C-alpha positions as CSV (number, residue, x, y, z in Angstrom):
1,M,57.8,115.3,51.8
2,N,61.1,115.2,53.9
3,E,60.4,118.7,55.6
4,N,63.9,119.9,55.0
5,I,65.0,117.1,56.9
6,N,69.1,116.6,55.6
7,T,70.3,113.4,56.8
8,T,74.1,114.2,55.6
9,E,74.2,117.4,58.1
10,I,72.5,115.4,60.9
11,M,75.4,112.9,60.2
12,E,78.0,115.5,60.4
13,L,76.6,117.2,63.8
14,I,76.1,113.2,65.3
15,K,80.1,112.7,64.3
16,G,80.9,116.4,66.1
17,L,79.4,115.5,69.4
18,V,80.7,111.8,69.2
19,T,84.2,113.2,69.1
20,I,83.6,115.2,71.9
21,P,84.4,113.0,75.5
22,S,81.5,113.2,77.8
23,P,81.1,110.6,79.9
24,S,78.3,111.3,82.4
25,G,79.2,113.7,85.3
26,N,82.3,115.5,82.6
27,T,80.0,117.1,79.5
28,D,81.0,120.7,79.9
29,R,82.7,120.6,76.6
30,V,80.2,119.2,74.8
31,I,77.2,121.1,76.2
32,S,79.2,124.1,75.5
33,H,79.5,123.0,71.6
34,V,75.8,122.7,72.0
35,D,75.6,125.7,73.2
36,E,77.5,127.8,70.8
37,F,75.5,125.6,67.4
38,F,72.2,127.5,69.5
39,T,74.0,130.9,70.3
40,K,75.0,131.1,66.2
41,L,71.3,130.8,65.4
42,G,70.2,133.6,67.7
43,I,68.9,131.3,70.4
44,E,68.8,132.4,74.0
45,T,70.7,129.4,75.9
46,T,70.7,128.7,80.3
47,R,72.7,126.1,81.5
48,N,70.7,124.6,84.9
49,H,73.1,123.9,87.8
50,K,73.7,120.3,86.9
51,G,75.0,121.5,83.7
52,G,72.2,120.9,81.1
53,L,71.4,123.2,78.9
54,L,68.2,124.2,78.3
55,I,66.3,126.6,75.7
56,T,62.8,127.8,74.5
57,L,60.8,128.8,71.5
58,P,57.8,130.7,72.5
59,G,54.4,129.2,70.9
60,K,51.1,130.9,69.8
61,N,49.7,128.8,73.3
62,N,52.0,129.9,76.0
63,E,49.9,128.1,78.9
64,Q,50.2,124.8,77.2
65,H,53.9,124.1,77.2
66,R,56.0,121.0,75.6
67,F,59.2,119.9,77.2
68,L,61.8,117.8,75.3
69,T,65.1,115.8,75.8
70,A,68.1,114.6,74.4
71,H,71.0,113.6,76.2
72,V,74.5,114.1,75.6
73,D,76.5,112.2,78.5
74,T,77.5,109.1,77.4
75,L,79.3,105.6,79.1
76,G,82.7,105.7,80.3
77,A,84.5,105.1,83.7
78,M,86.1,106.7,85.9
79,V,90.2,105.5,87.4
80,K,89.0,103.5,90.4
81,E,92.8,102.6,91.1
82,I,96.6,102.9,90.1
83,K,98.1,99.3,90.5
84,P,101.7,98.0,91.5
85,N,102.4,97.6,87.8
86,G,101.2,100.9,86.2
87,R,97.7,99.7,84.9
88,L,94.5,101.2,85.9
89,K,91.6,99.7,87.1
90,L,88.2,101.2,86.6
91,S,84.6,102.3,88.2
92,M,81.8,101.7,85.3
93,I,80.1,104.8,84.6
94,G,76.8,104.0,83.2
95,G,75.2,100.4,82.4
96,F,77.6,98.9,79.8
97,R,79.3,95.4,80.2
98,W,83.4,94.9,80.2
99,N,83.5,92.6,77.1
100,H,82.2,95.4,75.3
101,V,85.0,97.7,75.9
102,E,87.4,95.4,75.9
103,G,90.2,96.4,73.2
104,E,89.3,99.8,72.8
105,Y,91.3,102.7,72.9
106,C,90.5,105.3,76.0
107,E,91.7,108.6,76.8
108,I,92.1,109.3,80.7
109,E,91.4,113.4,81.5
110,T,93.5,114.6,85.0
111,S,92.0,117.0,86.8
112,Q,94.5,119.6,85.8
113,N,92.7,118.9,82.1
114,E,95.7,117.1,81.0
115,T,95.0,114.2,78.5
116,F,96.6,110.3,78.2
117,T,95.8,107.8,76.1
118,G,95.9,104.2,76.9
119,T,94.3,100.9,76.1
120,I,91.1,98.6,77.7
121,L,92.5,95.2,77.9
122,M,92.1,92.1,79.9
123,H,95.1,91.6,82.5
124,Q,95.3,88.3,80.7
125,T,95.4,89.6,77.4
126,S,98.5,87.0,76.4
127,V,97.5,84.1,75.1
128,H,101.5,83.1,75.3
129,V,101.4,83.7,79.0
130,Y,98.1,82.9,80.2
131,K,96.5,79.9,79.8
132,D,92.8,81.0,80.5
133,S,93.3,84.3,78.5
134,G,90.1,82.8,76.5
135,E,88.0,81.9,79.8
136,A,88.8,84.5,82.4
137,K,85.7,86.7,83.5
138,R,85.6,90.0,82.0
139,D,84.9,92.2,85.2
140,E,86.0,94.9,86.5
141,N,89.1,92.8,88.6
142,N,90.6,91.6,85.7
143,I,90.1,94.5,82.8
144,E,92.8,97.4,83.3
145,V,93.9,100.4,81.4
146,R,97.4,99.8,79.8
147,L,98.8,103.8,79.6
148,D,100.3,104.7,76.2
149,E,103.3,106.3,78.5
150,R,106.9,104.5,79.7
151,V,105.0,103.5,83.6
152,S,106.0,100.5,85.5
153,S,104.7,101.9,88.9
154,A,102.0,103.5,90.5
155,D,104.6,106.3,91.2
156,D,105.4,106.3,87.6
157,V,101.8,107.1,87.0
158,K,101.2,109.3,89.8
159,K,103.7,111.6,88.9
160,L,101.7,112.2,84.9
161,G,99.4,113.3,87.1
162,I,96.8,110.6,87.1
163,S,94.3,109.9,90.0
164,V,91.8,108.0,91.4
165,G,88.5,109.8,90.1
166,D,90.1,110.9,86.7
167,F,87.3,110.5,83.9
168,V,88.1,107.6,81.2
169,S,86.3,108.1,77.5
170,F,86.3,105.5,74.6
171,D,87.4,106.1,71.4
172,P,84.3,106.7,69.4
173,R,85.7,105.1,66.3
174,V,82.7,106.8,63.9
175,E,82.8,106.0,60.9
176,M,79.7,106.5,57.7
177,T,79.2,104.6,55.1
178,K,78.8,104.7,51.1
179,S,75.5,102.7,52.3
180,G,74.0,105.4,54.3
181,F,75.1,103.5,57.6
182,I,76.5,105.9,60.8
183,K,78.4,103.3,63.4
184,S,80.0,105.0,66.4
185,R,79.9,104.8,70.1
186,H,77.8,106.9,71.9
187,L,74.9,107.1,69.2
188,D,73.0,106.9,72.4
189,D,72.1,109.3,72.7
190,K,74.5,112.1,70.7
191,A,72.0,110.6,67.7
192,S,69.0,112.2,69.0
193,V,70.9,115.6,70.4
194,A,71.9,116.2,66.6
195,L,68.5,115.9,65.7
196,L,66.9,118.1,67.7
197,M,69.8,120.3,66.9
198,H,68.9,120.1,63.2
199,V,65.0,120.5,63.4
200,V,65.0,123.5,65.5
201,K,67.5,125.3,62.8
202,Q,65.0,124.3,60.3
203,L,62.3,125.6,62.5
204,K,64.5,128.9,63.3
205,E,65.1,129.0,59.2
206,E,61.9,128.9,58.6
207,G,60.3,131.6,60.5
208,I,57.7,129.3,62.0
209,E,56.0,129.8,65.2
210,L,55.2,126.9,67.3
211,P,51.3,126.4,68.2
212,H,53.2,125.9,72.0
213,T,55.6,127.4,74.1
214,T,58.7,124.8,73.9
215,H,61.5,123.8,75.7
216,F,64.3,121.8,74.9
217,L,66.7,120.2,77.3
218,I,70.0,119.0,76.5
219,S,70.3,116.9,79.2
220,N,73.8,115.5,81.0
221,N,73.0,112.6,83.5
222,E,70.5,110.6,81.7
223,E,73.1,107.4,81.8
224,I,72.6,107.3,85.8
225,G,69.6,108.0,85.9
226,Y,68.4,111.4,86.0
227,G,68.9,114.2,83.3
228,G,65.8,115.4,82.5
229,N,63.8,115.0,86.4
230,S,64.4,119.0,86.9
231,N,63.7,122.0,85.1
232,I,60.4,121.6,83.8
233,P,58.2,124.5,83.9
234,V,54.6,124.0,85.5
235,E,52.9,124.7,82.2
236,T,54.3,121.8,80.7
237,E,51.5,119.1,79.8
238,E,53.9,116.8,77.5
239,Y,57.3,115.5,78.0
240,L,58.9,113.6,74.7
241,A,62.2,111.9,75.9
242,V,64.1,111.6,72.2
243,D,66.4,108.8,72.7
244,M,67.1,105.5,70.9
245,G,65.2,102.3,70.1
246,A,67.0,99.4,71.4
247,I,67.4,96.6,68.6
248,G,67.0,92.9,69.4
249,D,65.7,89.6,69.8
250,G,61.7,89.6,69.8
251,Q,61.9,93.8,69.0
252,S,60.0,95.4,66.5
253,T,62.7,98.3,66.4
254,D,64.6,97.8,63.4
255,E,67.6,100.5,61.6
256,Y,65.5,102.1,59.1
257,T,62.3,103.7,61.1
258,V,61.4,105.5,63.6
259,S,60.5,104.0,66.9
260,I,57.8,105.2,69.3
261,C,57.8,103.1,72.9
262,A,54.3,102.3,74.1
263,K,56.4,100.9,77.3
264,D,60.3,100.3,79.2
265,S,60.8,99.2,82.7
266,S,59.2,102.1,84.2
267,G,55.8,101.1,82.8
268,P,53.6,102.2,80.0
269,Y,54.1,105.9,78.6
270,H,51.3,107.8,78.2
271,L,48.5,106.1,76.1
272,G,46.9,109.6,75.0
273,L,50.7,111.3,73.6
274,R,51.7,107.6,72.2
275,K,48.3,107.9,69.8
276,H,49.0,111.1,68.8
277,L,52.6,110.2,67.7
278,E,51.3,106.9,65.9
279,N,48.5,108.8,64.2
280,L,51.1,111.9,62.9
281,A,53.4,109.0,61.4
282,K,50.6,107.4,60.0
283,Q,49.5,111.1,58.6
284,N,52.5,111.9,56.9
285,Q,53.8,108.9,55.7
286,I,56.6,108.4,58.3
287,Q,57.8,104.8,59.1
288,Y,57.8,103.7,62.2
289,Q,57.4,100.8,64.7
290,M,55.9,100.3,68.2
291,D,57.9,98.7,70.9
292,I,58.4,98.3,74.6
293,Y,61.6,97.8,75.7
294,P,61.9,95.4,78.9
295,Y,65.4,97.1,80.4
296,Y,65.2,100.6,79.7
297,G,64.6,103.9,81.3
298,S,64.8,107.2,79.7
299,D,64.7,111.4,80.7
300,A,60.9,110.8,80.5
301,S,60.4,108.3,83.2
302,A,62.5,109.7,85.2
303,A,60.5,113.0,85.1
304,I,57.3,110.6,86.4
305,R,59.8,108.9,89.5
306,A,60.3,112.4,90.5
307,G,56.8,113.3,90.4
308,F,55.8,115.6,87.9
309,D,52.3,115.7,86.1
310,V,53.1,115.6,82.3
311,K,52.1,113.2,79.7
312,H,55.1,111.4,79.0
313,G,56.6,109.7,75.9
314,L,59.7,108.3,74.0
315,I,60.8,108.3,70.3
316,G,64.1,108.0,68.9
317,P,66.1,106.7,65.9
318,G,66.6,102.5,65.8
319,I,70.1,102.0,67.2
320,D,72.1,98.7,66.8
321,A,74.1,97.1,69.4
322,S,73.3,99.5,72.2
323,H,75.6,100.1,74.8
324,A,78.4,99.0,72.8
325,F,79.7,99.8,69.2
326,E,76.1,100.8,68.2
327,R,75.0,101.9,64.4
328,T,71.9,103.3,62.8
329,H,71.1,104.1,59.0
330,E,70.4,107.3,57.2
331,T,66.5,106.8,56.5
332,S,66.0,106.1,60.4
333,L,67.2,109.7,61.3
334,L,65.1,110.9,58.8
335,H,61.9,109.4,60.1
336,T,62.4,110.5,63.4
337,G,63.5,114.1,62.0
338,R,60.3,113.7,60.4
339,L,58.4,112.7,63.4
340,I,59.7,115.5,65.9
341,Y,59.2,118.2,62.9
342,H,55.7,117.2,62.9
343,Y,55.1,116.6,66.3
344,L,56.0,120.2,67.1
345,R,54.2,121.4,64.8
346,S,51.2,119.9,65.8
347,E,48.6,121.1,68.3
348,M,48.3,119.2,71.6
349,N,45.7,117.1,72.1
350,S,43.1,118.1,75.2
């Protein structure tokens, strides 16, 4: 039973999201894109002062609320310095490694909303010139942006309107394969944003009234640690972050199931809510993995740190090569979508 979860539609939603640049701090375009999606469904939306998007689906029980988040902000960078040779030094936005963006195409957006393209390269790239090209450290001192403009000095660059503080976004290079994979930058967490969009659409089209009033926050500062730690109504008892499952040595998570997080760097997630999610998966033949993420934090854990008295949980599709060139499979999207659907339709555990 697939509950009308359409992975083809979800992947198209993901493609639309990842192609809109949205590094943390510069997310208005993608938030507007999601806003338009919900508005067309006849769902009222609001924005918080941080720029995140809020929607509410009324439920039968208006005393015990649920709150779900997925974040639309991504990794990226800012122009840190314009070098004398016309290249750009970068300052990271979010926790990636420099070697994961070396050789990537990028886009620079100026404060006047002009855009320029470039390539992120090592200063010592040419093996014909630099003997230590392969050994030089990949860091903020050696990584630079080569602009696709005829510039050879800092003044040339400044005349284009490029300045310190301009946002730099990475080319997602999104691709869907015949074997059912979608690979792209920024599946963390635009895959989960697409899942929430799709499930809400299904509920709306089916005319289903949820058992509990449920709020959805499309947050826009998760990658820098504080996306979903506000705008949580006092009636909220359960807070579920829909993010990603991290894959690697020692991890249970894979690209074909939904990942349920038992613990991350912030500590254990709420045991009662975790068991409820696991039982829903078992009851509905949803394939899942239980996992621990050692170097991870979510919007839900940010809410706990901010002092909110909620039961917090974390689920998501399994994403390979997180914070680099990511990939997941349609079956992981299917099982994650099904778990979200059944969770929203379930009665809250007391």
